[in-house]
C-alpha positions as CSV (number, residue, x, y, z in Angstrom):
1,N,7.7,-13.8,7.7
2,P,8.8,-14.1,4.1
3,T,11.9,-16.2,3.1
4,A,14.9,-14.6,1.3
5,F,13.7,-16.3,-2.0
6,Q,10.2,-14.7,-1.5
7,L,11.7,-11.3,-0.9
8,Y,13.9,-11.7,-4.0
9,N,10.7,-12.5,-6.0
10,L,8.9,-9.6,-4.5
11,A,11.7,-7.2,-5.5
12,R,12.0,-8.6,-9.0
13,A,8.3,-8.3,-9.4
14,Q,8.5,-4.7,-8.4
15,D,11.2,-4.0,-10.9
16,Q,9.3,-5.7,-13.7
17,R,5.8,-4.4,-12.9
18,S,6.0,-0.8,-11.8
19,S,7.2,0.4,-15.2
20,A,5.2,-2.0,-17.3
21,M,1.9,-2.3,-15.6
22,A,-0.5,0.6,-15.1
23,P,-1.3,1.4,-11.5
24,T,-4.6,0.2,-10.1
25,V,-5.0,3.5,-8.3
26,V,-3.4,6.9,-8.6
27,Q,-4.8,9.2,-6.0
28,T,-3.9,12.3,-3.9
29,V,-4.5,11.8,-0.2
30,A,-5.5,14.9,1.5
31,A,-3.5,16.4,4.5
32,T,-4.2,14.9,7.9
33,T,-6.6,12.2,6.7
34,T,-6.9,8.4,6.6
35,Q,-8.3,7.3,3.3
36,T,-9.2,4.0,1.7
37,L,-7.5,3.7,-1.7
38,H,-8.7,0.2,-2.7
39,T,-11.4,-2.2,-1.5
40,A,-11.1,-5.9,-2.2
41,T,-14.3,-7.9,-2.9
42,A,-13.0,-10.6,-0.5
43,Y,-9.9,-11.1,1.6
44,D,-7.1,-13.1,-0.1
45,A,-3.9,-13.7,1.7
46,N,-2.0,-13.8,-1.6
47,T,-3.1,-10.4,-2.9
48,F,0.0,-8.6,-3.8
49,Y,0.1,-4.8,-3.0
50,T,2.8,-2.4,-4.4
51,I,2.6,1.2,-3.3
52,Q,4.7,4.2,-4.3
53,N,4.8,7.5,-2.5
54,L,5.2,10.4,-5.0
55,G,4.8,13.1,-2.3
56,N,7.3,15.0,-0.2
57,E,6.0,13.7,3.2
58,A,5.9,10.2,4.7
59,V,2.6,8.3,5.0
60,Y,1.5,5.0,6.6
61,F,-0.3,2.2,4.7
62,S,-2.3,-0.7,6.1
63,L,-5.0,-3.2,5.5
64,S,-8.1,-2.6,7.6
65,D,-11.5,-4.2,8.4
66,T,-13.1,-0.7,8.4
67,V,-13.3,1.8,5.6
68,D,-11.1,5.0,6.1
69,T,-9.6,3.6,9.3
70,E,-5.9,2.7,9.8
71,G,-5.3,-1.1,10.3
72,A,-3.4,-2.5,13.2
73,D,-0.1,-3.1,11.4
74,A,0.6,0.2,9.6
75,V,3.8,0.4,7.5
76,L,5.8,3.7,7.1
77,L,6.3,4.7,3.5
78,N,8.9,7.6,3.2
79,P,8.8,10.2,0.3
80,G,9.9,8.7,-3.0
81,E,9.8,5.1,-1.6
82,T,8.1,2.0,-3.2
83,R,7.2,-1.0,-1.1
84,S,5.5,-4.3,-1.8
85,R,3.5,-6.5,0.7
86,L,1.4,-9.5,0.5
87,A,-2.0,-9.1,2.2
88,E,-1.1,-11.8,4.7
89,N,1.8,-9.6,5.9
90,L,-0.5,-6.7,6.5
91,S,-3.7,-8.2,8.0
92,A,-5.4,-11.6,8.6
93,T,-8.8,-10.3,7.4
94,G,-8.7,-6.7,6.1
95,V,-10.2,-5.7,2.7
96,F,-9.7,-2.0,2.8
97,F,-6.2,-0.7,1.8
98,T,-5.7,2.5,3.6
99,I,-3.3,5.4,3.6
100,K,-2.8,7.6,6.6
101,N,-1.3,11.1,5.8
102,T,-0.3,12.8,9.0
103,S,1.3,15.8,7.3
104,A,-0.1,19.2,6.6
105,V,0.2,18.8,2.8
106,P,-1.5,16.4,0.3
107,V,0.5,13.4,-0.9
108,Q,0.2,11.6,-4.3
109,I,0.1,7.8,-4.1
110,K,0.3,5.0,-6.8
111,L,-1.0,1.6,-5.9
112,W,-0.8,-1.6,-7.9
113,V,-3.0,-4.6,-6.8
114,E,-2.4,-8.1,-8.0
């Protein structure tokens, strides 16, 4: 689990980067699908993911070992919400960053990978 100082740094990084740095991926995730948005060349526990939900429906994001398959520790991302996670807090081995959209409408997602 991250310390309070790490959480502060993650929040500060989000404030600085989301408006100044172009997203790695901007994609619309189709209704009722699980889709891989980004594939890392190799697992790195220090990879920093920031995800923003621009849609009107909640989605789940996770890091998976299998393409287009939800990982074991999925995180809820509500409409309009932005969250940041280190790879080590999502999975011990996954390289596929996936989004699961359970709603009946498509949802647009922005993803920053550092």
